[in-house]
PDB file of N, CA, C and O in Angstrom:
ATOM      1  N   MET A   1      -6.282  14.914   9.294  1.00  0.00           N
ATOM      2  CA  MET A   1      -5.737  13.540   8.802  1.00  0.00           C
ATOM      3  C   MET A   1      -5.087  12.874   9.920  1.00  0.00           C
ATOM      4  O   MET A   1      -4.365  13.470  10.719  1.00  0.00           O
ATOM      5  N   LEU A   2      -5.372  11.537   9.970  1.00  0.00           N
ATOM      6  CA  LEU A   2      -4.736  10.781  11.012  1.00  0.00           C
ATOM      7  C   LEU A   2      -3.457  10.415  10.430  1.00  0.00           C
ATOM      8  O   LEU A   2      -3.402   9.910   9.309  1.00  0.00           O
ATOM      9  N   LYS A   3      -2.323  10.666  11.204  1.00  0.00           N
ATOM     10  CA  LYS A   3      -1.146  10.204  10.890  1.00  0.00           C
ATOM     11  C   LYS A   3      -0.625   8.952  11.617  1.00  0.00           C
ATOM     12  O   LYS A   3      -0.501   8.959  12.842  1.00  0.00           O
ATOM     13  N   VAL A   4      -0.304   7.823  10.830  1.00  0.00           N
ATOM     14  CA  VAL A   4       0.232   6.680  11.373  1.00  0.00           C
ATOM     15  C   VAL A   4       1.736   6.681  11.273  1.00  0.00           C
ATOM     16  O   VAL A   4       2.304   6.798  10.187  1.00  0.00           O
ATOM     17  N   SER A   5       2.384   6.547  12.435  1.00  0.00           N
ATOM     18  CA  SER A   5       3.873   6.647  12.317  1.00  0.00           C
ATOM     19  C   SER A   5       4.413   5.256  12.647  1.00  0.00           C
ATOM     20  O   SER A   5       4.233   4.831  13.788  1.00  0.00           O
ATOM     21  N   MET A   6       5.013   4.565  11.810  1.00  0.00           N
ATOM     22  CA  MET A   6       5.692   3.404  12.003  1.00  0.00           C
ATOM     23  C   MET A   6       6.995   3.228  11.369  1.00  0.00           C
ATOM     24  O   MET A   6       7.149   3.505  10.180  1.00  0.00           O
ATOM     25  N   PRO A   7       8.020   2.747  12.159  1.00  0.00           N
ATOM     26  CA  PRO A   7       9.267   2.599  11.343  1.00  0.00           C
ATOM     27  C   PRO A   7       9.237   1.673  10.275  1.00  0.00           C
ATOM     28  O   PRO A   7       8.624   0.619  10.442  1.00  0.00           O
ATOM     29  N   LEU A   8       9.854   1.926   9.113  1.00  0.00           N
ATOM     30  CA  LEU A   8       9.647   0.945   7.902  1.00  0.00           C
ATOM     31  C   LEU A   8      10.129  -0.441   8.360  1.00  0.00           C
ATOM     32  O   LEU A   8       9.664  -1.450   7.831  1.00  0.00           O
ATOM     33  N   SER A   9      11.092  -0.512   9.375  1.00  0.00           N
ATOM     34  CA  SER A   9      11.596  -1.839   9.550  1.00  0.00           C
ATOM     35  C   SER A   9      10.311  -2.730  10.269  1.00  0.00           C
ATOM     36  O   SER A   9      10.337  -3.961  10.271  1.00  0.00           O
ATOM     37  N   THR A  10       9.322  -2.040  10.805  1.00  0.00           N
ATOM     38  CA  THR A  10       8.296  -2.815  11.460  1.00  0.00           C
ATOM     39  C   THR A  10       7.220  -3.293  10.499  1.00  0.00           C
ATOM     40  O   THR A  10       6.388  -4.140  10.826  1.00  0.00           O
ATOM     41  N   ILE A  11       7.265  -2.728   9.316  1.00  0.00           N
ATOM     42  CA  ILE A  11       6.169  -2.917   8.331  1.00  0.00           C
ATOM     43  C   ILE A  11       6.768  -3.950   7.284  1.00  0.00           C
ATOM     44  O   ILE A  11       7.415  -3.545   6.319  1.00  0.00           O
ATOM     45  N   SER A  12       6.538  -5.258   7.501  1.00  0.00           N
ATOM     46  CA  SER A  12       7.113  -6.162   6.596  1.00  0.00           C
ATOM     47  C   SER A  12       5.918  -6.907   5.875  1.00  0.00           C
ATOM     48  O   SER A  12       4.870  -7.137   6.479  1.00  0.00           O
ATOM     49  N   SER A  13       6.094  -7.221   4.742  1.00  0.00           N
ATOM     50  CA  SER A  13       5.004  -7.855   3.812  1.00  0.00           C
ATOM     51  C   SER A  13       5.313  -9.259   3.822  1.00  0.00           C
ATOM     52  O   SER A  13       6.432  -9.704   3.566  1.00  0.00           O
ATOM     53  N   THR A  14       4.132 -10.075   4.171  1.00  0.00           N
ATOM     54  CA  THR A  14       4.247 -11.495   3.838  1.00  0.00           C
ATOM     55  C   THR A  14       3.334 -11.647   2.548  1.00  0.00           C
ATOM     56  O   THR A  14       3.147 -12.778   2.098  1.00  0.00           O
ATOM     57  N   LEU A  15       2.859 -10.730   2.047  1.00  0.00           N
ATOM     58  CA  LEU A  15       1.898 -10.626   0.974  1.00  0.00           C
ATOM     59  C   LEU A  15       2.835 -10.717  -0.144  1.00  0.00           C
ATOM     60  O   LEU A  15       3.841 -10.011  -0.221  1.00  0.00           O
ATOM     61  N   ASP A  16       2.444 -11.727  -1.143  1.00  0.00           N
ATOM     62  CA  ASP A  16       2.987 -11.634  -2.564  1.00  0.00           C
ATOM     63  C   ASP A  16       2.362 -10.742  -3.443  1.00  0.00           C
ATOM     64  O   ASP A  16       1.278 -11.046  -3.942  1.00  0.00           O
ATOM     65  N   TRP A  17       2.957  -9.591  -3.716  1.00  0.00           N
ATOM     66  CA  TRP A  17       2.334  -8.474  -4.491  1.00  0.00           C
ATOM     67  C   TRP A  17       2.698  -8.711  -6.095  1.00  0.00           C
ATOM     68  O   TRP A  17       2.335  -7.848  -6.893  1.00  0.00           O
ATOM     69  N   SER A  18       3.313  -9.714  -6.497  1.00  0.00           N
ATOM     70  CA  SER A  18       3.770  -9.950  -7.796  1.00  0.00           C
ATOM     71  C   SER A  18       2.609 -10.032  -8.824  1.00  0.00           C
ATOM     72  O   SER A  18       2.783  -9.698  -9.996  1.00  0.00           O
ATOM     73  N   ASP A  19       1.481 -10.460  -8.379  1.00  0.00           N
ATOM     74  CA  ASP A  19       0.210 -10.479  -9.298  1.00  0.00           C
ATOM     75  C   ASP A  19      -0.500  -9.117  -9.412  1.00  0.00           C
ATOM     76  O   ASP A  19      -1.491  -9.010 -10.134  1.00  0.00           O
ATOM     77  N   CYS A  20      -0.051  -8.157  -8.770  1.00  0.00           N
ATOM     78  CA  CYS A  20      -0.859  -6.908  -8.720  1.00  0.00           C
ATOM     79  C   CYS A  20      -0.149  -6.038  -9.834  1.00  0.00           C
ATOM     80  O   CYS A  20       1.055  -5.787  -9.807  1.00  0.00           O
ATOM     81  N   ASP A  21      -0.985  -5.623 -10.778  1.00  0.00           N
ATOM     82  CA  ASP A  21      -0.344  -4.879 -11.912  1.00  0.00           C
ATOM     83  C   ASP A  21       0.100  -3.416 -11.538  1.00  0.00           C
ATOM     84  O   ASP A  21       0.776  -2.784 -12.349  1.00  0.00           O
ATOM     85  N   LEU A  22      -0.267  -2.856 -10.319  1.00  0.00           N
ATOM     86  CA  LEU A  22       0.094  -1.608  -9.693  1.00  0.00           C
ATOM     87  C   LEU A  22       1.384  -1.715  -8.996  1.00  0.00           C
ATOM     88  O   LEU A  22       1.870  -0.712  -8.472  1.00  0.00           O
ATOM     89  N   ILE A  23       1.998  -2.904  -8.948  1.00  0.00           N
ATOM     90  CA  ILE A  23       3.177  -3.086  -8.179  1.00  0.00           C
ATOM     91  C   ILE A  23       4.365  -3.341  -9.002  1.00  0.00           C
ATOM     92  O   ILE A  23       4.211  -3.975 -10.045  1.00  0.00           O
ATOM     93  N   GLU A  24       5.604  -2.899  -8.642  1.00  0.00           N
ATOM     94  CA  GLU A  24       6.805  -3.306  -9.258  1.00  0.00           C
ATOM     95  C   GLU A  24       7.842  -3.521  -8.310  1.00  0.00           C
ATOM     96  O   GLU A  24       7.687  -2.994  -7.208  1.00  0.00           O
ATOM     97  N   GLN A  25       8.877  -4.196  -8.520  1.00  0.00           N
ATOM     98  CA  GLN A  25      10.033  -4.411  -7.653  1.00  0.00           C
ATOM     99  C   GLN A  25      11.241  -4.291  -8.503  1.00  0.00           C
ATOM    100  O   GLN A  25      11.463  -5.021  -9.469  1.00  0.00           O
ATOM    101  N   ILE A  26      12.048  -3.283  -8.072  1.00  0.00           N
ATOM    102  CA  ILE A  26      13.281  -2.946  -8.879  1.00  0.00           C
ATOM    103  C   ILE A  26      14.410  -3.025  -7.801  1.00  0.00           C
ATOM    104  O   ILE A  26      14.411  -2.320  -6.792  1.00  0.00           O
ATOM    105  N   PRO A  27      15.337  -3.917  -8.095  1.00  0.00           N
ATOM    106  CA  PRO A  27      16.676  -4.077  -7.490  1.00  0.00           C
ATOM    107  C   PRO A  27      17.279  -2.829  -7.102  1.00  0.00           C
ATOM    108  O   PRO A  27      17.529  -2.069  -8.038  1.00  0.00           O
ATOM    109  N   GLY A  28      17.578  -2.427  -5.911  1.00  0.00           N
ATOM    110  CA  GLY A  28      18.117  -1.158  -5.537  1.00  0.00           C
ATOM    111  C   GLY A  28      17.243  -0.045  -5.281  1.00  0.00           C
ATOM    112  O   GLY A  28      17.629   0.974  -4.708  1.00  0.00           O
ATOM    113  N   LYS A  29      16.122  -0.218  -5.680  1.00  0.00           N
ATOM    114  CA  LYS A  29      15.039   0.852  -5.332  1.00  0.00           C
ATOM    115  C   LYS A  29      14.170   0.413  -4.258  1.00  0.00           C
ATOM    116  O   LYS A  29      13.451  -0.579  -4.373  1.00  0.00           O
ATOM    117  N   VAL A  30      14.229   1.225  -3.081  1.00  0.00           N
ATOM    118  CA  VAL A  30      13.646   0.793  -1.794  1.00  0.00           C
ATOM    119  C   VAL A  30      14.078  -0.600  -1.374  1.00  0.00           C
ATOM    120  O   VAL A  30      13.247  -1.389  -0.925  1.00  0.00           O
ATOM    121  N   SER A  31      15.430  -0.939  -1.518  1.00  0.00           N
ATOM    122  CA  SER A  31      15.870  -2.247  -1.210  1.00  0.00           C
ATOM    123  C   SER A  31      15.214  -3.478  -1.970  1.00  0.00           C
ATOM    124  O   SER A  31      15.282  -4.635  -1.555  1.00  0.00           O
ATOM    125  N   GLY A  32      14.577  -3.089  -3.121  1.00  0.00           N
ATOM    126  CA  GLY A  32      14.000  -4.196  -3.823  1.00  0.00           C
ATOM    127  C   GLY A  32      12.596  -4.478  -3.392  1.00  0.00           C
ATOM    128  O   GLY A  32      11.982  -5.367  -3.982  1.00  0.00           O
ATOM    129  N   ARG A  33      12.018  -3.804  -2.413  1.00  0.00           N
ATOM    130  CA  ARG A  33      10.658  -4.185  -2.004  1.00  0.00           C
ATOM    131  C   ARG A  33       9.687  -3.863  -2.856  1.00  0.00           C
ATOM    132  O   ARG A  33       9.913  -3.022  -3.727  1.00  0.00           O
ATOM    133  N   PRO A  34       8.522  -4.441  -2.752  1.00  0.00           N
ATOM    134  CA  PRO A  34       7.409  -4.056  -3.595  1.00  0.00           C
ATOM    135  C   PRO A  34       6.971  -2.573  -3.419  1.00  0.00           C
ATOM    136  O   PRO A  34       6.731  -2.047  -2.332  1.00  0.00           O
ATOM    137  N   ILE A  35       6.901  -1.989  -4.603  1.00  0.00           N
ATOM    138  CA  ILE A  35       6.417  -0.474  -4.497  1.00  0.00           C
ATOM    139  C   ILE A  35       5.378  -0.263  -5.449  1.00  0.00           C
ATOM    140  O   ILE A  35       5.157  -1.065  -6.357  1.00  0.00           O
ATOM    141  N   VAL A  36       4.674   0.883  -5.259  1.00  0.00           N
ATOM    142  CA  VAL A  36       3.562   1.358  -6.214  1.00  0.00           C
ATOM    143  C   VAL A  36       4.272   1.764  -7.448  1.00  0.00           C
ATOM    144  O   VAL A  36       5.117   2.656  -7.367  1.00  0.00           O
ATOM    145  N   ARG A  37       3.998   1.170  -8.639  1.00  0.00           N
ATOM    146  CA  ARG A  37       4.702   1.488  -9.918  1.00  0.00           C
ATOM    147  C   ARG A  37       4.863   3.014 -10.070  1.00  0.00           C
ATOM    148  O   ARG A  37       3.942   3.803  -9.859  1.00  0.00           O
ATOM    149  N   GLY A  38       6.071   3.357 -10.443  1.00  0.00           N
ATOM    150  CA  GLY A  38       6.540   4.733 -10.651  1.00  0.00           C
ATOM    151  C   GLY A  38       6.527   5.637  -9.576  1.00  0.00           C
ATOM    152  O   GLY A  38       6.377   6.850  -9.723  1.00  0.00           O
ATOM    153  N   THR A  39       6.707   4.972  -8.315  1.00  0.00           N
ATOM    154  CA  THR A  39       6.717   5.694  -6.994  1.00  0.00           C
ATOM    155  C   THR A  39       7.654   5.037  -6.050  1.00  0.00           C
ATOM    156  O   THR A  39       8.219   3.997  -6.389  1.00  0.00           O
ATOM    157  N   ARG A  40       7.850   5.558  -4.920  1.00  0.00           N
ATOM    158  CA  ARG A  40       8.662   4.792  -3.921  1.00  0.00           C
ATOM    159  C   ARG A  40       7.627   4.550  -2.712  1.00  0.00           C
ATOM    160  O   ARG A  40       8.033   4.505  -1.550  1.00  0.00           O
ATOM    161  N   ILE A  41       6.437   4.417  -3.003  1.00  0.00           N
ATOM    162  CA  ILE A  41       5.417   3.979  -1.984  1.00  0.00           C
ATOM    163  C   ILE A  41       5.295   2.573  -1.771  1.00  0.00           C
ATOM    164  O   ILE A  41       5.137   1.797  -2.713  1.00  0.00           O
ATOM    165  N   LEU A  42       5.367   2.168  -0.456  1.00  0.00           N
ATOM    166  CA  LEU A  42       5.182   0.762  -0.133  1.00  0.00           C
ATOM    167  C   LEU A  42       3.745   0.347  -0.098  1.00  0.00           C
ATOM    168  O   LEU A  42       3.043   0.801   0.806  1.00  0.00           O
ATOM    169  N   PRO A  43       3.260  -0.423  -0.936  1.00  0.00           N
ATOM    170  CA  PRO A  43       1.882  -0.756  -0.807  1.00  0.00           C
ATOM    171  C   PRO A  43       1.267  -1.221   0.607  1.00  0.00           C
ATOM    172  O   PRO A  43       0.099  -1.003   0.931  1.00  0.00           O
ATOM    173  N   ASP A  44       2.168  -1.857   1.365  1.00  0.00           N
ATOM    174  CA  ASP A  44       1.832  -2.191   2.714  1.00  0.00           C
ATOM    175  C   ASP A  44       1.571  -1.045   3.528  1.00  0.00           C
ATOM    176  O   ASP A  44       0.761  -1.226   4.437  1.00  0.00           O
ATOM    177  N   VAL A  45       2.103   0.164   3.401  1.00  0.00           N
ATOM    178  CA  VAL A  45       1.897   1.310   4.133  1.00  0.00           C
ATOM    179  C   VAL A  45       0.524   1.760   3.875  1.00  0.00           C
ATOM    180  O   VAL A  45      -0.167   2.158   4.813  1.00  0.00           O
ATOM    181  N   ILE A  46       0.074   1.728   2.667  1.00  0.00           N
ATOM    182  CA  ILE A  46      -1.412   2.101   2.262  1.00  0.00           C
ATOM    183  C   ILE A  46      -2.284   1.291   3.022  1.00  0.00           C
ATOM    184  O   ILE A  46      -3.098   1.739   3.829  1.00  0.00           O
ATOM    185  N   VAL A  47      -2.105   0.043   2.753  1.00  0.00           N
ATOM    186  CA  VAL A  47      -3.111  -1.039   3.269  1.00  0.00           C
ATOM    187  C   VAL A  47      -3.143  -0.996   4.907  1.00  0.00           C
ATOM    188  O   VAL A  47      -4.189  -1.000   5.558  1.00  0.00           O
ATOM    189  N   ASN A  48      -1.812  -0.953   5.471  1.00  0.00           N
ATOM    190  CA  ASN A  48      -1.801  -0.947   6.979  1.00  0.00           C
ATOM    191  C   ASN A  48      -2.566   0.324   7.473  1.00  0.00           C
ATOM    192  O   ASN A  48      -3.389   0.292   8.388  1.00  0.00           O
ATOM    193  N   SER A  49      -2.237   1.367   6.826  1.00  0.00           N
ATOM    194  CA  SER A  49      -2.855   2.631   7.335  1.00  0.00           C
ATOM    195  C   SER A  49      -4.273   2.653   7.302  1.00  0.00           C
ATOM    196  O   SER A  49      -4.882   3.114   8.268  1.00  0.00           O
ATOM    197  N   PHE A  50      -4.980   2.134   6.138  1.00  0.00           N
ATOM    198  CA  PHE A  50      -6.235   1.974   5.919  1.00  0.00           C
ATOM    199  C   PHE A  50      -6.884   0.974   7.076  1.00  0.00           C
ATOM    200  O   PHE A  50      -7.948   1.204   7.651  1.00  0.00           O
ATOM    201  N   ASP A  51      -6.118  -0.067   7.280  1.00  0.00           N
ATOM    202  CA  ASP A  51      -6.581  -1.037   8.153  1.00  0.00           C
ATOM    203  C   ASP A  51      -6.658  -0.419   9.639  1.00  0.00           C
ATOM    204  O   ASP A  51      -7.460  -0.824  10.481  1.00  0.00           O
ATOM    205  N   MET A  52      -5.788   0.543   9.842  1.00  0.00           N
ATOM    206  CA  MET A  52      -5.645   1.196  11.326  1.00  0.00           C
ATOM    207  C   MET A  52      -6.518   2.411  11.284  1.00  0.00           C
ATOM    208  O   MET A  52      -6.335   3.284  12.134  1.00  0.00           O
ATOM    209  N   GLY A  53      -7.482   2.556  10.345  1.00  0.00           N
ATOM    210  CA  GLY A  53      -8.491   3.565  10.450  1.00  0.00           C
ATOM    211  C   GLY A  53      -8.371   4.796   9.519  1.00  0.00           C
ATOM    212  O   GLY A  53      -9.223   5.684   9.552  1.00  0.00           O
ATOM    213  N   GLU A  54      -7.454   4.833   8.804  1.00  0.00           N
ATOM    214  CA  GLU A  54      -7.444   6.104   7.709  1.00  0.00           C
ATOM    215  C   GLU A  54      -8.378   5.852   6.667  1.00  0.00           C
ATOM    216  O   GLU A  54      -8.563   4.709   6.251  1.00  0.00           O
ATOM    217  N   THR A  55      -9.002   6.879   6.202  1.00  0.00           N
ATOM    218  CA  THR A  55      -9.976   6.831   5.176  1.00  0.00           C
ATOM    219  C   THR A  55      -9.300   6.815   3.712  1.00  0.00           C
ATOM    220  O   THR A  55      -8.080   6.962   3.641  1.00  0.00           O
ATOM    221  N   ILE A  56      -9.985   6.658   2.670  1.00  0.00           N
ATOM    222  CA  ILE A  56      -9.531   6.724   1.418  1.00  0.00           C
ATOM    223  C   ILE A  56      -8.985   8.199   1.160  1.00  0.00           C
ATOM    224  O   ILE A  56      -7.933   8.481   0.587  1.00  0.00           O
ATOM    225  N   GLU A  57      -9.913   9.078   1.700  1.00  0.00           N
ATOM    226  CA  GLU A  57      -9.609  10.551   1.617  1.00  0.00           C
ATOM    227  C   GLU A  57      -8.228  10.806   2.288  1.00  0.00           C
ATOM    228  O   GLU A  57      -7.294  11.287   1.645  1.00  0.00           O
ATOM    229  N   ASP A  58      -8.131  10.477   3.567  1.00  0.00           N
ATOM    230  CA  ASP A  58      -6.885  10.536   4.218  1.00  0.00           C
ATOM    231  C   ASP A  58      -5.719  10.071   3.473  1.00  0.00           C
ATOM    232  O   ASP A  58      -4.716  10.784   3.440  1.00  0.00           O
ATOM    233  N   LEU A  59      -5.753   8.890   2.843  1.00  0.00           N
ATOM    234  CA  LEU A  59      -4.696   8.348   2.032  1.00  0.00           C
ATOM    235  C   LEU A  59      -4.365   9.186   0.827  1.00  0.00           C
ATOM    236  O   LEU A  59      -3.211   9.387   0.450  1.00  0.00           O
ATOM    237  N   LYS A  60      -5.533   9.702   0.197  1.00  0.00           N
ATOM    238  CA  LYS A  60      -5.303  10.515  -1.070  1.00  0.00           C
ATOM    239  C   LYS A  60      -4.464  11.798  -0.610  1.00  0.00           C
ATOM    240  O   LYS A  60      -3.590  12.289  -1.325  1.00  0.00           O
ATOM    241  N   GLU A  61      -4.798  12.276   0.605  1.00  0.00           N
ATOM    242  CA  GLU A  61      -3.964  13.488   1.090  1.00  0.00           C
ATOM    243  C   GLU A  61      -2.701  13.285   1.373  1.00  0.00           C
ATOM    244  O   GLU A  61      -1.869  14.160   1.128  1.00  0.00           O
ATOM    245  N   GLY A  62      -2.327  11.982   1.989  1.00  0.00           N
ATOM    246  CA  GLY A  62      -1.106  11.546   2.443  1.00  0.00           C
ATOM    247  C   GLY A  62      -0.172  11.114   1.274  1.00  0.00           C
ATOM    248  O   GLY A  62       1.057  11.144   1.337  1.00  0.00           O
ATOM    249  N   PHE A  63      -0.908  10.706   0.191  1.00  0.00           N
ATOM    250  CA  PHE A  63      -0.277  10.280  -0.920  1.00  0.00           C
ATOM    251  C   PHE A  63      -0.840  10.864  -2.171  1.00  0.00           C
ATOM    252  O   PHE A  63      -1.511  10.105  -2.871  1.00  0.00           O
ATOM    253  N   PRO A  64      -0.674  12.077  -2.553  1.00  0.00           N
ATOM    254  CA  PRO A  64      -1.251  12.706  -3.560  1.00  0.00           C
ATOM    255  C   PRO A  64      -0.978  12.236  -4.993  1.00  0.00           C
ATOM    256  O   PRO A  64      -1.691  12.592  -5.931  1.00  0.00           O
ATOM    257  N   SER A  65      -0.004  11.487  -5.121  1.00  0.00           N
ATOM    258  CA  SER A  65       0.323  10.930  -6.416  1.00  0.00           C
ATOM    259  C   SER A  65      -0.527   9.664  -6.810  1.00  0.00           C
ATOM    260  O   SER A  65      -0.513   9.219  -7.958  1.00  0.00           O
ATOM    261  N   LEU A  66      -1.265   9.114  -5.795  1.00  0.00           N
ATOM    262  CA  LEU A  66      -2.169   8.079  -6.022  1.00  0.00           C
ATOM    263  C   LEU A  66      -3.571   8.578  -6.086  1.00  0.00           C
ATOM    264  O   LEU A  66      -3.973   9.479  -5.349  1.00  0.00           O
ATOM    265  N   GLY A  67      -4.367   7.936  -7.044  1.00  0.00           N
ATOM    266  CA  GLY A  67      -5.842   8.260  -7.057  1.00  0.00           C
ATOM    267  C   GLY A  67      -6.665   7.399  -6.047  1.00  0.00           C
ATOM    268  O   GLY A  67      -6.149   6.547  -5.323  1.00  0.00           O
ATOM    269  N   SER A  68      -7.880   7.679  -6.065  1.00  0.00           N
ATOM    270  CA  SER A  68      -8.785   6.906  -5.164  1.00  0.00           C
ATOM    271  C   SER A  68      -8.954   5.512  -5.736  1.00  0.00           C
ATOM    272  O   SER A  68      -8.973   4.531  -4.993  1.00  0.00           O
ATOM    273  N   VAL A  69      -9.090   5.405  -7.204  1.00  0.00           N
ATOM    274  CA  VAL A  69      -9.120   4.033  -7.652  1.00  0.00           C
ATOM    275  C   VAL A  69      -7.987   3.325  -7.386  1.00  0.00           C
ATOM    276  O   VAL A  69      -8.153   2.189  -6.939  1.00  0.00           O
ATOM    277  N   ASP A  70      -6.885   3.716  -7.551  1.00  0.00           N
ATOM    278  CA  ASP A  70      -5.600   2.972  -7.273  1.00  0.00           C
ATOM    279  C   ASP A  70      -5.542   2.513  -5.843  1.00  0.00           C
ATOM    280  O   ASP A  70      -5.147   1.370  -5.614  1.00  0.00           O
ATOM    281  N   ILE A  71      -5.897   3.296  -4.876  1.00  0.00           N
ATOM    282  CA  ILE A  71      -5.833   3.142  -3.511  1.00  0.00           C
ATOM    283  C   ILE A  71      -6.801   1.966  -3.178  1.00  0.00           C
ATOM    284  O   ILE A  71      -6.466   0.984  -2.516  1.00  0.00           O
ATOM    285  N   VAL A  72      -7.911   2.152  -3.655  1.00  0.00           N
ATOM    286  CA  VAL A  72      -8.911   1.072  -3.460  1.00  0.00           C
ATOM    287  C   VAL A  72      -8.540  -0.393  -4.021  1.00  0.00           C
ATOM    288  O   VAL A  72      -8.834  -1.472  -3.506  1.00  0.00           O
ATOM    289  N   ARG A  73      -7.857  -0.168  -5.146  1.00  0.00           N
ATOM    290  CA  ARG A  73      -7.361  -1.353  -5.824  1.00  0.00           C
ATOM    291  C   ARG A  73      -6.385  -2.070  -4.916  1.00  0.00           C
ATOM    292  O   ARG A  73      -6.555  -3.228  -4.533  1.00  0.00           O
ATOM    293  N   LEU A  74      -5.369  -1.322  -4.602  1.00  0.00           N
ATOM    294  CA  LEU A  74      -4.340  -1.874  -3.545  1.00  0.00           C
ATOM    295  C   LEU A  74      -4.841  -2.576  -2.280  1.00  0.00           C
ATOM    296  O   LEU A  74      -4.357  -3.627  -1.862  1.00  0.00           O
ATOM    297  N   ILE A  75      -5.898  -1.879  -1.678  1.00  0.00           N
ATOM    298  CA  ILE A  75      -6.520  -2.420  -0.490  1.00  0.00           C
ATOM    299  C   ILE A  75      -7.178  -3.630  -0.798  1.00  0.00           C
ATOM    300  O   ILE A  75      -7.003  -4.642  -0.119  1.00  0.00           O
ATOM    301  N   ASN A  76      -8.042  -3.582  -1.936  1.00  0.00           N
ATOM    302  CA  ASN A  76      -8.839  -4.876  -2.275  1.00  0.00           C
ATOM    303  C   ASN A  76      -7.895  -6.032  -2.731  1.00  0.00           C
ATOM    304  O   ASN A  76      -8.172  -7.182  -2.391  1.00  0.00           O
ATOM    305  N   PHE A  77      -6.881  -5.793  -3.425  1.00  0.00           N
ATOM    306  CA  PHE A  77      -5.764  -6.790  -3.678  1.00  0.00           C
ATOM    307  C   PHE A  77      -5.328  -7.465  -2.327  1.00  0.00           C
ATOM    308  O   PHE A  77      -5.396  -8.675  -2.114  1.00  0.00           O
ATOM    309  N   ALA A  78      -4.915  -6.607  -1.528  1.00  0.00           N
ATOM    310  CA  ALA A  78      -4.362  -7.131  -0.218  1.00  0.00           C
ATOM    311  C   ALA A  78      -5.362  -7.845   0.598  1.00  0.00           C
ATOM    312  O   ALA A  78      -5.089  -8.918   1.137  1.00  0.00           O
ATOM    313  N   HIS A  79      -6.576  -7.246   0.708  1.00  0.00           N
ATOM    314  CA  HIS A  79      -7.682  -7.863   1.496  1.00  0.00           C
ATOM    315  C   HIS A  79      -8.158  -9.273   0.829  1.00  0.00           C
ATOM    316  O   HIS A  79      -8.380 -10.269   1.518  1.00  0.00           O
ATOM    317  N   SER A  80      -8.262  -9.251  -0.284  1.00  0.00           N
ATOM    318  CA  SER A  80      -8.558 -10.553  -1.052  1.00  0.00           C
ATOM    319  C   SER A  80      -7.558 -11.584  -0.793  1.00  0.00           C
ATOM    320  O   SER A  80      -7.974 -12.725  -0.588  1.00  0.00           O
ATOM    321  N   ARG A  81      -6.224 -11.343  -0.769  1.00  0.00           N
ATOM    322  CA  ARG A  81      -5.204 -12.347  -0.454  1.00  0.00           C
ATOM    323  C   ARG A  81      -5.228 -12.623   1.021  1.00  0.00           C
ATOM    324  O   ARG A  81      -4.783 -13.707   1.399  1.00  0.00           O
ATOM    325  N   ARG A  82      -5.641 -11.868   1.794  1.00  0.00           N
ATOM    326  CA  ARG A  82      -5.550 -12.026   3.351  1.00  0.00           C
ATOM    327  C   ARG A  82      -6.886 -12.628   3.770  1.00  0.00           C
ATOM    328  O   ARG A  82      -7.008 -12.947   4.953  1.00  0.00           O
ATOM    329  N   GLY A  83      -7.900 -12.817   2.930  1.00  0.00           N
ATOM    330  CA  GLY A  83      -9.177 -13.272   3.270  1.00  0.00           C
ATOM    331  C   GLY A  83      -9.960 -12.268   4.045  1.00  0.00           C
ATOM    332  O   GLY A  83     -10.850 -12.672   4.794  1.00  0.00           O
ATOM    333  N   GLN A  84      -9.731 -11.114   3.943  1.00  0.00           N
ATOM    334  CA  GLN A  84     -10.568  -9.957   4.570  1.00  0.00           C
ATOM    335  C   GLN A  84     -11.442  -9.315   3.405  1.00  0.00           C
ATOM    336  O   GLN A  84     -11.194  -9.298   2.200  1.00  0.00           O
ATOM    337  N   PRO A  85     -12.599  -8.759   4.134  1.00  0.00           N
ATOM    338  CA  PRO A  85     -13.540  -8.216   3.254  1.00  0.00           C
ATOM    339  C   PRO A  85     -12.880  -7.132   2.203  1.00  0.00           C
ATOM    340  O   PRO A  85     -11.896  -6.454   2.497  1.00  0.00           O
ATOM    341  N   VAL A  86     -13.506  -7.071   1.038  1.00  0.00           N
ATOM    342  CA  VAL A  86     -13.026  -5.984   0.181  1.00  0.00           C
ATOM    343  C   VAL A  86     -14.024  -4.920   0.026  1.00  0.00           C
ATOM    344  O   VAL A  86     -15.199  -5.073   0.363  1.00  0.00           O
ATOM    345  N   LEU A  87     -13.549  -3.830  -0.490  1.00  0.00           N
ATOM    346  CA  LEU A  87     -14.528  -2.637  -0.574  1.00  0.00           C
ATOM    347  C   LEU A  87     -15.334  -2.603  -1.662  1.00  0.00           C
ATOM    348  O   LEU A  87     -16.142  -1.685  -1.803  1.00  0.00           O
TER     349      LEU A  87
END
């Protein structure tokens, strides 16, 4: 599995995740940043890791609480907002 190591401070979202039903923002949880509902996982980490070469299987291994369908939905949401191809 490819490990992508980036300090959280360098991963900043300019994407508005508020329209994605998989995402929640809770004041005081992960500093109020967008996270995958019911977790502390930053959706930008998922999308950026995929964009840097990790596969869906790699991401499932690294984030076992997320299923393939949800991972693909996160990637497609971000890519559609950024004008990138969707899966």
